mmCIF file of the N, C-alpha and C atoms, coordinates in Angstrom:
data_MODEL
# 
_entry.id   MODEL 
# 
loop_
_atom_site.group_PDB 
_atom_site.id 
_atom_site.type_symbol 
_atom_site.label_atom_id 
_atom_site.label_alt_id 
_atom_site.label_comp_id 
_atom_site.label_asym_id 
_atom_site.label_entity_id 
_atom_site.label_seq_id 
_atom_site.pdbx_PDB_ins_code 
_atom_site.Cartn_x 
_atom_site.Cartn_y 
_atom_site.Cartn_z 
_atom_site.occupancy 
_atom_site.B_iso_or_equiv 
_atom_site.pdbx_formal_charge 
_atom_site.auth_seq_id 
_atom_site.auth_comp_id 
_atom_site.auth_asym_id 
_atom_site.auth_atom_id 
_atom_site.pdbx_PDB_model_num 
ATOM 1   N N  . MET A 1 1  ? 3.231   -6.643  -2.938  1.00 0.00 ? 1  MET A N  1 
ATOM 2   C CA . MET A 1 1  ? 2.271   -5.684  -2.308  1.00 0.00 ? 1  MET A CA 1 
ATOM 3   C C  . MET A 1 1  ? 0.984   -5.568  -2.950  1.00 0.00 ? 1  MET A C  1 
ATOM 4   N N  . ASP A 1 2  ? 1.050   -5.450  -4.405  1.00 0.00 ? 2  ASP A N  1 
ATOM 5   C CA . ASP A 1 2  ? -0.172  -5.218  -5.120  1.00 0.00 ? 2  ASP A CA 1 
ATOM 6   C C  . ASP A 1 2  ? -1.225  -6.273  -4.902  1.00 0.00 ? 2  ASP A C  1 
ATOM 7   N N  . ALA A 1 3  ? -0.776  -7.546  -4.869  1.00 0.00 ? 3  ALA A N  1 
ATOM 8   C CA . ALA A 1 3  ? -1.876  -8.525  -4.529  1.00 0.00 ? 3  ALA A CA 1 
ATOM 9   C C  . ALA A 1 3  ? -2.485  -8.535  -3.191  1.00 0.00 ? 3  ALA A C  1 
ATOM 10  N N  . TRP A 1 4  ? -1.627  -8.222  -2.192  1.00 0.00 ? 4  TRP A N  1 
ATOM 11  C CA . TRP A 1 4  ? -2.168  -7.954  -0.898  1.00 0.00 ? 4  TRP A CA 1 
ATOM 12  C C  . TRP A 1 4  ? -3.173  -6.899  -0.769  1.00 0.00 ? 4  TRP A C  1 
ATOM 13  N N  . VAL A 1 5  ? -2.797  -5.813  -1.472  1.00 0.00 ? 5  VAL A N  1 
ATOM 14  C CA . VAL A 1 5  ? -3.828  -4.557  -1.476  1.00 0.00 ? 5  VAL A CA 1 
ATOM 15  C C  . VAL A 1 5  ? -5.184  -5.002  -2.104  1.00 0.00 ? 5  VAL A C  1 
ATOM 16  N N  . VAL A 1 6  ? -4.941  -5.767  -3.148  1.00 0.00 ? 6  VAL A N  1 
ATOM 17  C CA . VAL A 1 6  ? -6.258  -6.110  -3.897  1.00 0.00 ? 6  VAL A CA 1 
ATOM 18  C C  . VAL A 1 6  ? -7.025  -7.007  -3.085  1.00 0.00 ? 6  VAL A C  1 
ATOM 19  N N  . ARG A 1 7  ? -6.413  -7.813  -2.374  1.00 0.00 ? 7  ARG A N  1 
ATOM 20  C CA . ARG A 1 7  ? -7.149  -8.922  -1.404  1.00 0.00 ? 7  ARG A CA 1 
ATOM 21  C C  . ARG A 1 7  ? -7.737  -8.128  -0.296  1.00 0.00 ? 7  ARG A C  1 
ATOM 22  N N  . LYS A 1 8  ? -7.143  -7.132  0.235   1.00 0.00 ? 8  LYS A N  1 
ATOM 23  C CA . LYS A 1 8  ? -7.762  -6.238  1.320   1.00 0.00 ? 8  LYS A CA 1 
ATOM 24  C C  . LYS A 1 8  ? -8.887  -5.581  0.713   1.00 0.00 ? 8  LYS A C  1 
ATOM 25  N N  . LEU A 1 9  ? -8.850  -5.004  -0.433  1.00 0.00 ? 9  LEU A N  1 
ATOM 26  C CA . LEU A 1 9  ? -9.956  -4.226  -0.984  1.00 0.00 ? 9  LEU A CA 1 
ATOM 27  C C  . LEU A 1 9  ? -11.031 -5.057  -1.428  1.00 0.00 ? 9  LEU A C  1 
ATOM 28  N N  . ALA A 1 10 ? -10.794 -6.404  -1.676  1.00 0.00 ? 10 ALA A N  1 
ATOM 29  C CA . ALA A 1 10 ? -11.823 -7.291  -1.971  1.00 0.00 ? 10 ALA A CA 1 
ATOM 30  C C  . ALA A 1 10 ? -12.629 -7.619  -0.793  1.00 0.00 ? 10 ALA A C  1 
ATOM 31  N N  . VAL A 1 11 ? -12.069 -7.736  0.419   1.00 0.00 ? 11 VAL A N  1 
ATOM 32  C CA . VAL A 1 11 ? -12.846 -7.928  1.648   1.00 0.00 ? 11 VAL A CA 1 
ATOM 33  C C  . VAL A 1 11 ? -13.662 -6.586  2.060   1.00 0.00 ? 11 VAL A C  1 
ATOM 34  N N  . LEU A 1 12 ? -13.036 -5.425  1.787   1.00 0.00 ? 12 LEU A N  1 
ATOM 35  C CA . LEU A 1 12 ? -13.740 -4.262  2.173   1.00 0.00 ? 12 LEU A CA 1 
ATOM 36  C C  . LEU A 1 12 ? -14.805 -3.851  1.062   1.00 0.00 ? 12 LEU A C  1 
ATOM 37  N N  . SER A 1 13 ? -14.879 -4.352  -0.102  1.00 0.00 ? 13 SER A N  1 
ATOM 38  C CA . SER A 1 13 ? -15.899 -3.979  -1.097  1.00 0.00 ? 13 SER A CA 1 
ATOM 39  C C  . SER A 1 13 ? -17.155 -4.504  -0.657  1.00 0.00 ? 13 SER A C  1 
ATOM 40  N N  . ILE A 1 14 ? -18.191 -3.562  -1.164  1.00 0.00 ? 14 ILE A N  1 
ATOM 41  C CA . ILE A 1 14 ? -19.634 -3.854  -0.651  1.00 0.00 ? 14 ILE A CA 1 
ATOM 42  C C  . ILE A 1 14 ? -20.359 -4.108  -2.064  1.00 0.00 ? 14 ILE A C  1 
ATOM 43  N N  . PRO A 1 15 ? -20.836 -5.453  -2.259  1.00 0.00 ? 15 PRO A N  1 
ATOM 44  C CA . PRO A 1 15 ? -20.620 -6.495  -1.446  1.00 0.00 ? 15 PRO A CA 1 
ATOM 45  C C  . PRO A 1 15 ? -19.220 -7.080  -1.608  1.00 0.00 ? 15 PRO A C  1 
ATOM 46  N N  . PRO A 1 16 ? -18.656 -7.838  -0.705  1.00 0.00 ? 16 PRO A N  1 
ATOM 47  C CA . PRO A 1 16 ? -17.296 -8.443  -0.933  1.00 0.00 ? 16 PRO A CA 1 
ATOM 48  C C  . PRO A 1 16 ? -17.261 -9.246  -2.152  1.00 0.00 ? 16 PRO A C  1 
ATOM 49  N N  . ARG A 1 17 ? -16.154 -9.191  -2.781  1.00 0.00 ? 17 ARG A N  1 
ATOM 50  C CA . ARG A 1 17 ? -16.029 -9.825  -4.074  1.00 0.00 ? 17 ARG A CA 1 
ATOM 51  C C  . ARG A 1 17 ? -14.640 -10.724 -4.124  1.00 0.00 ? 17 ARG A C  1 
ATOM 52  N N  . PRO A 1 18 ? -14.412 -11.589 -4.985  1.00 0.00 ? 18 PRO A N  1 
ATOM 53  C CA . PRO A 1 18 ? -13.174 -12.281 -5.233  1.00 0.00 ? 18 PRO A CA 1 
ATOM 54  C C  . PRO A 1 18 ? -12.047 -11.233 -5.703  1.00 0.00 ? 18 PRO A C  1 
ATOM 55  N N  . PRO A 1 19 ? -10.857 -11.396 -5.211  1.00 0.00 ? 19 PRO A N  1 
ATOM 56  C CA . PRO A 1 19 ? -9.805  -10.536 -5.644  1.00 0.00 ? 19 PRO A CA 1 
ATOM 57  C C  . PRO A 1 19 ? -9.637  -10.449 -7.187  1.00 0.00 ? 19 PRO A C  1 
ATOM 58  N N  . GLY A 1 20 ? -9.954  -11.541 -7.790  1.00 0.00 ? 20 GLY A N  1 
ATOM 59  C CA . GLY A 1 20 ? -9.820  -11.646 -9.249  1.00 0.00 ? 20 GLY A CA 1 
ATOM 60  C C  . GLY A 1 20 ? -10.785 -10.755 -10.004 1.00 0.00 ? 20 GLY A C  1 
ATOM 61  N N  . GLU A 1 21 ? -11.721 -10.265 -9.400  1.00 0.00 ? 21 GLU A N  1 
ATOM 62  C CA . GLU A 1 21 ? -12.765 -9.340  -9.914  1.00 0.00 ? 21 GLU A CA 1 
ATOM 63  C C  . GLU A 1 21 ? -12.326 -7.797  -9.815  1.00 0.00 ? 21 GLU A C  1 
ATOM 64  N N  . ILE A 1 22 ? -11.229 -7.577  -9.134  1.00 0.00 ? 22 ILE A N  1 
ATOM 65  C CA . ILE A 1 22 ? -10.828 -6.122  -8.834  1.00 0.00 ? 22 ILE A CA 1 
ATOM 66  C C  . ILE A 1 22 ? -9.653  -5.820  -9.827  1.00 0.00 ? 22 ILE A C  1 
ATOM 67  N N  . THR A 1 23 ? -9.916  -4.697  -10.555 1.00 0.00 ? 23 THR A N  1 
ATOM 68  C CA . THR A 1 23 ? -8.907  -4.274  -11.424 1.00 0.00 ? 23 THR A CA 1 
ATOM 69  C C  . THR A 1 23 ? -8.213  -2.907  -11.075 1.00 0.00 ? 23 THR A C  1 
ATOM 70  N N  . ALA A 1 24 ? -7.087  -2.549  -11.516 1.00 0.00 ? 24 ALA A N  1 
ATOM 71  C CA . ALA A 1 24 ? -6.529  -1.350  -11.066 1.00 0.00 ? 24 ALA A CA 1 
ATOM 72  C C  . ALA A 1 24 ? -7.240  -0.110  -11.566 1.00 0.00 ? 24 ALA A C  1 
ATOM 73  N N  . GLN A 1 25 ? -8.172  -0.200  -12.581 1.00 0.00 ? 25 GLN A N  1 
ATOM 74  C CA . GLN A 1 25 ? -8.830  0.870   -13.018 1.00 0.00 ? 25 GLN A CA 1 
ATOM 75  C C  . GLN A 1 25 ? -10.269 1.063   -12.463 1.00 0.00 ? 25 GLN A C  1 
ATOM 76  N N  . GLN A 1 26 ? -10.489 0.230   -11.401 1.00 0.00 ? 26 GLN A N  1 
ATOM 77  C CA . GLN A 1 26 ? -11.754 0.465   -10.798 1.00 0.00 ? 26 GLN A CA 1 
ATOM 78  C C  . GLN A 1 26 ? -11.871 1.558   -9.813  1.00 0.00 ? 26 GLN A C  1 
ATOM 79  N N  . SER A 1 27 ? -12.906 2.271   -9.660  1.00 0.00 ? 27 SER A N  1 
ATOM 80  C CA . SER A 1 27 ? -13.035 3.269   -8.604  1.00 0.00 ? 27 SER A CA 1 
ATOM 81  C C  . SER A 1 27 ? -13.278 2.628   -7.189  1.00 0.00 ? 27 SER A C  1 
ATOM 82  N N  . LEU A 1 28 ? -12.448 3.013   -6.297  1.00 0.00 ? 28 LEU A N  1 
ATOM 83  C CA . LEU A 1 28 ? -12.769 2.474   -4.880  1.00 0.00 ? 28 LEU A CA 1 
ATOM 84  C C  . LEU A 1 28 ? -14.128 2.809   -4.489  1.00 0.00 ? 28 LEU A C  1 
ATOM 85  N N  . THR A 1 29 ? -14.785 3.789   -4.706  1.00 0.00 ? 29 THR A N  1 
ATOM 86  C CA . THR A 1 29 ? -16.006 4.145   -4.152  1.00 0.00 ? 29 THR A CA 1 
ATOM 87  C C  . THR A 1 29 ? -17.192 3.586   -5.015  1.00 0.00 ? 29 THR A C  1 
ATOM 88  N N  . GLU A 1 30 ? -17.177 4.059   -6.317  1.00 0.00 ? 30 GLU A N  1 
ATOM 89  C CA . GLU A 1 30 ? -18.234 3.702   -7.274  1.00 0.00 ? 30 GLU A CA 1 
ATOM 90  C C  . GLU A 1 30 ? -18.320 2.174   -7.623  1.00 0.00 ? 30 GLU A C  1 
ATOM 91  N N  . ASP A 1 31 ? -17.145 1.641   -8.031  1.00 0.00 ? 31 ASP A N  1 
ATOM 92  C CA . ASP A 1 31 ? -17.142 0.334   -8.400  1.00 0.00 ? 31 ASP A CA 1 
ATOM 93  C C  . ASP A 1 31 ? -16.998 -0.738  -7.304  1.00 0.00 ? 31 ASP A C  1 
ATOM 94  N N  . LEU A 1 32 ? -16.145 -0.389  -6.176  1.00 0.00 ? 32 LEU A N  1 
ATOM 95  C CA . LEU A 1 32 ? -16.153 -1.387  -5.095  1.00 0.00 ? 32 LEU A CA 1 
ATOM 96  C C  . LEU A 1 32 ? -16.933 -1.118  -3.942  1.00 0.00 ? 32 LEU A C  1 
ATOM 97  N N  . GLY A 1 33 ? -17.450 0.219   -3.897  1.00 0.00 ? 33 GLY A N  1 
ATOM 98  C CA . GLY A 1 33 ? -18.396 0.443   -2.759  1.00 0.00 ? 33 GLY A CA 1 
ATOM 99  C C  . GLY A 1 33 ? -17.691 0.703   -1.385  1.00 0.00 ? 33 GLY A C  1 
ATOM 100 N N  . VAL A 1 34 ? -16.310 0.935   -1.385  1.00 0.00 ? 34 VAL A N  1 
ATOM 101 C CA . VAL A 1 34 ? -15.577 1.183   -0.160  1.00 0.00 ? 34 VAL A CA 1 
ATOM 102 C C  . VAL A 1 34 ? -15.999 2.417   0.463   1.00 0.00 ? 34 VAL A C  1 
ATOM 103 N N  . ASP A 1 35 ? -16.192 2.375   1.797   1.00 0.00 ? 35 ASP A N  1 
ATOM 104 C CA . ASP A 1 35 ? -16.668 3.612   2.498   1.00 0.00 ? 35 ASP A CA 1 
ATOM 105 C C  . ASP A 1 35 ? -15.424 4.198   3.218   1.00 0.00 ? 35 ASP A C  1 
ATOM 106 N N  . SER A 1 36 ? -15.647 5.357   3.810   1.00 0.00 ? 36 SER A N  1 
ATOM 107 C CA . SER A 1 36 ? -14.539 6.106   4.352   1.00 0.00 ? 36 SER A CA 1 
ATOM 108 C C  . SER A 1 36 ? -13.968 5.364   5.684   1.00 0.00 ? 36 SER A C  1 
ATOM 109 N N  . LEU A 1 37 ? -14.941 4.713   6.441   1.00 0.00 ? 37 LEU A N  1 
ATOM 110 C CA . LEU A 1 37 ? -14.396 4.034   7.648   1.00 0.00 ? 37 LEU A CA 1 
ATOM 111 C C  . LEU A 1 37 ? -13.520 2.797   7.281   1.00 0.00 ? 37 LEU A C  1 
ATOM 112 N N  . ALA A 1 38 ? -14.148 1.970   6.369   1.00 0.00 ? 38 ALA A N  1 
ATOM 113 C CA . ALA A 1 38 ? -13.283 0.918   5.891   1.00 0.00 ? 38 ALA A CA 1 
ATOM 114 C C  . ALA A 1 38 ? -12.090 1.206   5.291   1.00 0.00 ? 38 ALA A C  1 
ATOM 115 N N  . PHE A 1 39 ? -11.965 2.379   4.686   1.00 0.00 ? 39 PHE A N  1 
ATOM 116 C CA . PHE A 1 39 ? -10.787 2.921   3.957   1.00 0.00 ? 39 PHE A CA 1 
ATOM 117 C C  . PHE A 1 39 ? -9.702  3.144   5.091   1.00 0.00 ? 39 PHE A C  1 
ATOM 118 N N  . ILE A 1 40 ? -10.071 3.875   6.072   1.00 0.00 ? 40 ILE A N  1 
ATOM 119 C CA . ILE A 1 40 ? -9.162  4.168   7.109   1.00 0.00 ? 40 ILE A CA 1 
ATOM 120 C C  . ILE A 1 40 ? -8.647  2.900   7.695   1.00 0.00 ? 40 ILE A C  1 
ATOM 121 N N  . GLU A 1 41 ? -9.480  2.067   8.055   1.00 0.00 ? 41 GLU A N  1 
ATOM 122 C CA . GLU A 1 41 ? -9.048  0.736   8.476   1.00 0.00 ? 41 GLU A CA 1 
ATOM 123 C C  . GLU A 1 41 ? -8.036  0.002   7.534   1.00 0.00 ? 41 GLU A C  1 
ATOM 124 N N  . ALA A 1 42 ? -8.243  0.052   6.394   1.00 0.00 ? 42 ALA A N  1 
ATOM 125 C CA . ALA A 1 42 ? -7.249  -0.436  5.291   1.00 0.00 ? 42 ALA A CA 1 
ATOM 126 C C  . ALA A 1 42 ? -6.011  0.234   5.279   1.00 0.00 ? 42 ALA A C  1 
ATOM 127 N N  . LEU A 1 43 ? -5.985  1.578   5.397   1.00 0.00 ? 43 LEU A N  1 
ATOM 128 C CA . LEU A 1 43 ? -4.625  2.360   5.477   1.00 0.00 ? 43 LEU A CA 1 
ATOM 129 C C  . LEU A 1 43 ? -3.943  1.996   6.716   1.00 0.00 ? 43 LEU A C  1 
ATOM 130 N N  . VAL A 1 44 ? -4.520  1.747   7.824   1.00 0.00 ? 44 VAL A N  1 
ATOM 131 C CA . VAL A 1 44 ? -3.795  1.373   8.981   1.00 0.00 ? 44 VAL A CA 1 
ATOM 132 C C  . VAL A 1 44 ? -3.265  0.060   8.755   1.00 0.00 ? 44 VAL A C  1 
ATOM 133 N N  . SER A 1 45 ? -3.935  -1.002  8.159   1.00 0.00 ? 45 SER A N  1 
ATOM 134 C CA . SER A 1 45 ? -3.311  -2.333  7.787   1.00 0.00 ? 45 SER A CA 1 
ATOM 135 C C  . SER A 1 45 ? -2.181  -2.051  6.918   1.00 0.00 ? 45 SER A C  1 
ATOM 136 N N  . PHE A 1 46 ? -2.335  -1.270  5.891   1.00 0.00 ? 46 PHE A N  1 
ATOM 137 C CA . PHE A 1 46 ? -1.294  -1.102  4.943   1.00 0.00 ? 46 PHE A CA 1 
ATOM 138 C C  . PHE A 1 46 ? -0.003  -0.574  5.615   1.00 0.00 ? 46 PHE A C  1 
ATOM 139 N N  . GLU A 1 47 ? -0.227  0.322   6.421   1.00 0.00 ? 47 GLU A N  1 
ATOM 140 C CA . GLU A 1 47 ? 0.970   1.064   7.178   1.00 0.00 ? 47 GLU A CA 1 
ATOM 141 C C  . GLU A 1 47 ? 1.686   -0.023  7.948   1.00 0.00 ? 47 GLU A C  1 
ATOM 142 N N  . GLU A 1 48 ? 0.917   -0.785  8.672   1.00 0.00 ? 48 GLU A N  1 
ATOM 143 C CA . GLU A 1 48 ? 1.406   -1.839  9.633   1.00 0.00 ? 48 GLU A CA 1 
ATOM 144 C C  . GLU A 1 48 ? 2.176   -2.846  8.833   1.00 0.00 ? 48 GLU A C  1 
ATOM 145 N N  . GLU A 1 49 ? 1.533   -3.394  7.747   1.00 0.00 ? 49 GLU A N  1 
ATOM 146 C CA . GLU A 1 49 ? 1.971   -4.563  7.030   1.00 0.00 ? 49 GLU A CA 1 
ATOM 147 C C  . GLU A 1 49 ? 3.192   -4.164  6.163   1.00 0.00 ? 49 GLU A C  1 
ATOM 148 N N  . PHE A 1 50 ? 3.263   -3.045  5.617   1.00 0.00 ? 50 PHE A N  1 
ATOM 149 C CA . PHE A 1 50 ? 4.368   -2.747  4.736   1.00 0.00 ? 50 PHE A CA 1 
ATOM 150 C C  . PHE A 1 50 ? 5.314   -1.640  5.449   1.00 0.00 ? 50 PHE A C  1 
ATOM 151 N N  . GLY A 1 51 ? 5.129   -1.361  6.764   1.00 0.00 ? 51 GLY A N  1 
ATOM 152 C CA . GLY A 1 51 ? 6.113   -0.449  7.242   1.00 0.00 ? 51 GLY A CA 1 
ATOM 153 C C  . GLY A 1 51 ? 6.237   0.846   6.809   1.00 0.00 ? 51 GLY A C  1 
ATOM 154 N N  . VAL A 1 52 ? 5.148   1.488   6.211   1.00 0.00 ? 52 VAL A N  1 
ATOM 155 C CA . VAL A 1 52 ? 5.217   2.766   5.537   1.00 0.00 ? 52 VAL A CA 1 
ATOM 156 C C  . VAL A 1 52 ? 4.375   3.666   6.520   1.00 0.00 ? 52 VAL A C  1 
ATOM 157 N N  . ARG A 1 53 ? 4.614   5.037   6.267   1.00 0.00 ? 53 ARG A N  1 
ATOM 158 C CA . ARG A 1 53 ? 3.862   6.119   6.743   1.00 0.00 ? 53 ARG A CA 1 
ATOM 159 C C  . ARG A 1 53 ? 3.280   6.898   5.771   1.00 0.00 ? 53 ARG A C  1 
ATOM 160 N N  . LEU A 1 54 ? 2.031   6.789   5.558   1.00 0.00 ? 54 LEU A N  1 
ATOM 161 C CA . LEU A 1 54 ? 1.349   7.555   4.377   1.00 0.00 ? 54 LEU A CA 1 
ATOM 162 C C  . LEU A 1 54 ? 1.198   8.990   4.615   1.00 0.00 ? 54 LEU A C  1 
ATOM 163 N N  . ASP A 1 55 ? 1.388   9.754   3.717   1.00 0.00 ? 55 ASP A N  1 
ATOM 164 C CA . ASP A 1 55 ? 1.228   11.334  3.759   1.00 0.00 ? 55 ASP A CA 1 
ATOM 165 C C  . ASP A 1 55 ? -0.104  11.533  4.387   1.00 0.00 ? 55 ASP A C  1 
ATOM 166 N N  . GLU A 1 56 ? -0.119  12.567  5.333   1.00 0.00 ? 56 GLU A N  1 
ATOM 167 C CA . GLU A 1 56 ? -1.263  12.928  5.947   1.00 0.00 ? 56 GLU A CA 1 
ATOM 168 C C  . GLU A 1 56 ? -2.367  13.628  5.126   1.00 0.00 ? 56 GLU A C  1 
ATOM 169 N N  . ASP A 1 57 ? -1.807  14.287  3.947   1.00 0.00 ? 57 ASP A N  1 
ATOM 170 C CA . ASP A 1 57 ? -2.770  14.803  2.998   1.00 0.00 ? 57 ASP A CA 1 
ATOM 171 C C  . ASP A 1 57 ? -3.350  13.771  2.080   1.00 0.00 ? 57 ASP A C  1 
ATOM 172 N N  . ARG A 1 58 ? -2.978  12.538  2.277   1.00 0.00 ? 58 ARG A N  1 
ATOM 173 C CA . ARG A 1 58 ? -3.574  11.468  1.286   1.00 0.00 ? 58 ARG A CA 1 
ATOM 174 C C  . ARG A 1 58 ? -4.304  10.503  2.149   1.00 0.00 ? 58 ARG A C  1 
ATOM 175 N N  . LEU A 1 59 ? -4.839  10.903  3.315   1.00 0.00 ? 59 LEU A N  1 
ATOM 176 C CA . LEU A 1 59 ? -5.536  9.972   4.123   1.00 0.00 ? 59 LEU A CA 1 
ATOM 177 C C  . LEU A 1 59 ? -6.993  9.893   3.963   1.00 0.00 ? 59 LEU A C  1 
ATOM 178 N N  . LEU A 1 60 ? -7.497  10.603  3.005   1.00 0.00 ? 60 LEU A N  1 
ATOM 179 C CA . LEU A 1 60 ? -8.919  10.648  2.604   1.00 0.00 ? 60 LEU A CA 1 
ATOM 180 C C  . LEU A 1 60 ? -9.222  9.761   1.452   1.00 0.00 ? 60 LEU A C  1 
ATOM 181 N N  . LEU A 1 61 ? -10.303 9.012   1.592   1.00 0.00 ? 61 LEU A N  1 
ATOM 182 C CA . LEU A 1 61 ? -10.631 8.249   0.364   1.00 0.00 ? 61 LEU A CA 1 
ATOM 183 C C  . LEU A 1 61 ? -10.734 8.907   -0.948  1.00 0.00 ? 61 LEU A C  1 
ATOM 184 N N  . SER A 1 62 ? -11.181 10.240  -0.743  1.00 0.00 ? 62 SER A N  1 
ATOM 185 C CA . SER A 1 62 ? -11.337 11.053  -2.027  1.00 0.00 ? 62 SER A CA 1 
ATOM 186 C C  . SER A 1 62 ? -9.945  11.332  -2.757  1.00 0.00 ? 62 SER A C  1 
ATOM 187 N N  . SER A 1 63 ? -8.836  10.992  -1.998  1.00 0.00 ? 63 SER A N  1 
ATOM 188 C CA . SER A 1 63 ? -7.581  11.224  -2.588  1.00 0.00 ? 63 SER A CA 1 
ATOM 189 C C  . SER A 1 63 ? -7.200  10.277  -3.602  1.00 0.00 ? 63 SER A C  1 
ATOM 190 N N  . TYR A 1 64 ? -8.049  9.193   -3.745  1.00 0.00 ? 64 TYR A N  1 
ATOM 191 C CA . TYR A 1 64 ? -7.726  8.044   -4.629  1.00 0.00 ? 64 TYR A CA 1 
ATOM 192 C C  . TYR A 1 64 ? -8.919  7.861   -5.447  1.00 0.00 ? 64 TYR A C  1 
ATOM 193 N N  . ALA A 1 65 ? -8.761  8.073   -6.813  1.00 0.00 ? 65 ALA A N  1 
ATOM 194 C CA . ALA A 1 65 ? -9.930  7.894   -7.705  1.00 0.00 ? 65 ALA A CA 1 
ATOM 195 C C  . ALA A 1 65 ? -9.930  6.286   -8.094  1.00 0.00 ? 65 ALA A C  1 
ATOM 196 N N  . LYS A 1 66 ? -8.900  5.738   -8.314  1.00 0.00 ? 66 LYS A N  1 
ATOM 197 C CA . LYS A 1 66 ? -8.763  4.439   -8.722  1.00 0.00 ? 66 LYS A CA 1 
ATOM 198 C C  . LYS A 1 66 ? -7.895  3.407   -7.834  1.00 0.00 ? 66 LYS A C  1 
ATOM 199 N N  . VAL A 1 67 ? -8.066  2.129   -7.817  1.00 0.00 ? 67 VAL A N  1 
ATOM 200 C CA . VAL A 1 67 ? -7.266  1.201   -7.174  1.00 0.00 ? 67 VAL A CA 1 
ATOM 201 C C  . VAL A 1 67 ? -5.764  1.480   -7.375  1.00 0.00 ? 67 VAL A C  1 
ATOM 202 N N  . GLN A 1 68 ? -5.395  1.766   -8.682  1.00 0.00 ? 68 GLN A N  1 
ATOM 203 C CA . GLN A 1 68 ? -4.048  2.002   -9.093  1.00 0.00 ? 68 GLN A CA 1 
ATOM 204 C C  . GLN A 1 68 ? -3.453  3.133   -8.350  1.00 0.00 ? 68 GLN A C  1 
ATOM 205 N N  . ASP A 1 69 ? -4.234  4.264   -8.078  1.00 0.00 ? 69 ASP A N  1 
ATOM 206 C CA . ASP A 1 69 ? -3.756  5.358   -7.405  1.00 0.00 ? 69 ASP A CA 1 
ATOM 207 C C  . ASP A 1 69 ? -3.238  4.985   -6.087  1.00 0.00 ? 69 ASP A C  1 
ATOM 208 N N  . LEU A 1 70 ? -4.066  4.143   -5.312  1.00 0.00 ? 70 LEU A N  1 
ATOM 209 C CA . LEU A 1 70 ? -3.673  3.747   -4.038  1.00 0.00 ? 70 LEU A CA 1 
ATOM 210 C C  . LEU A 1 70 ? -2.459  2.826   -4.048  1.00 0.00 ? 70 LEU A C  1 
ATOM 211 N N  . ILE A 1 71 ? -2.421  1.984   -4.954  1.00 0.00 ? 71 ILE A N  1 
ATOM 212 C CA . ILE A 1 71 ? -1.165  1.022   -5.073  1.00 0.00 ? 71 ILE A CA 1 
ATOM 213 C C  . ILE A 1 71 ? 0.043   2.033   -5.399  1.00 0.00 ? 71 ILE A C  1 
ATOM 214 N N  . ASP A 1 72 ? -0.108  2.960   -6.317  1.00 0.00 ? 72 ASP A N  1 
ATOM 215 C CA . ASP A 1 72 ? 1.097   3.782   -6.590  1.00 0.00 ? 72 ASP A CA 1 
ATOM 216 C C  . ASP A 1 72 ? 1.535   4.620   -5.360  1.00 0.00 ? 72 ASP A C  1 
ATOM 217 N N  . HIS A 1 73 ? 0.583   5.044   -4.679  1.00 0.00 ? 73 HIS A N  1 
ATOM 218 C CA . HIS A 1 73 ? 1.004   5.814   -3.276  1.00 0.00 ? 73 HIS A CA 1 
ATOM 219 C C  . HIS A 1 73 ? 1.631   4.920   -2.430  1.00 0.00 ? 73 HIS A C  1 
ATOM 220 N N  . LEU A 1 74 ? 1.168   3.645   -2.241  1.00 0.00 ? 74 LEU A N  1 
ATOM 221 C CA . LEU A 1 74 ? 1.852   2.727   -1.241  1.00 0.00 ? 74 LEU A CA 1 
ATOM 222 C C  . LEU A 1 74 ? 3.350   2.529   -1.797  1.00 0.00 ? 74 LEU A C  1 
ATOM 223 N N  . HIS A 1 75 ? 3.439   2.386   -2.982  1.00 0.00 ? 75 HIS A N  1 
ATOM 224 C CA . HIS A 1 75 ? 4.775   1.878   -3.586  1.00 0.00 ? 75 HIS A CA 1 
ATOM 225 C C  . HIS A 1 75 ? 5.730   3.217   -3.358  1.00 0.00 ? 75 HIS A C  1 
ATOM 226 N N  . ALA A 1 76 ? 5.150   4.480   -3.634  1.00 0.00 ? 76 ALA A N  1 
ATOM 227 C CA . ALA A 1 76 ? 6.012   5.646   -3.338  1.00 0.00 ? 76 ALA A CA 1 
ATOM 228 C C  . ALA A 1 76 ? 6.264   5.782   -1.874  1.00 0.00 ? 76 ALA A C  1 
ATOM 229 N N  . SER A 1 77 ? 5.459   5.566   -0.964  1.00 0.00 ? 77 SER A N  1 
ATOM 230 C CA . SER A 1 77 ? 5.620   5.645   0.318   1.00 0.00 ? 77 SER A CA 1 
ATOM 231 C C  . SER A 1 77 ? 6.753   4.593   0.923   1.00 0.00 ? 77 SER A C  1 
ATOM 232 N N  . ARG A 1 78 ? 6.571   3.477   0.321   1.00 0.00 ? 78 ARG A N  1 
ATOM 233 C CA . ARG A 1 78 ? 7.672   2.431   0.709   1.00 0.00 ? 78 ARG A CA 1 
ATOM 234 C C  . ARG A 1 78 ? 8.979   2.693   0.124   1.00 0.00 ? 78 ARG A C  1 
ATOM 235 N N  . ALA A 1 79 ? 9.062   3.451   -0.944  1.00 0.00 ? 79 ALA A N  1 
ATOM 236 C CA . ALA A 1 79 ? 10.358  3.700   -1.543  1.00 0.00 ? 79 ALA A CA 1 
ATOM 237 C C  . ALA A 1 79 ? 11.120  4.916   -0.595  1.00 0.00 ? 79 ALA A C  1 
ATOM 238 N N  . ARG A 1 80 ? 10.383  5.585   0.167   1.00 0.00 ? 80 ARG A N  1 
ATOM 239 C CA . ARG A 1 80 ? 11.084  6.518   0.927   1.00 0.00 ? 80 ARG A CA 1 
ATOM 240 C C  . ARG A 1 80 ? 11.777  6.049   2.078   1.00 0.00 ? 80 ARG A C  1 
# 
């Protein structure tokens, strides 16, 4: 799952970058330049790909400071 999330974020980053340049401690907005529309599109992809339903209170980009925060939430959602 983690590698797939990183690949998706690599495509959404502005400008797009190779997945190998994305680290777990990078900021989604400041380091990767992900905007809110692209983020919602990514969440829909994650829900479909992983068969999870993300918490409604965590659907905002501001809910995730770092890439790792998003990965952790996806893992927790999948475990339910």
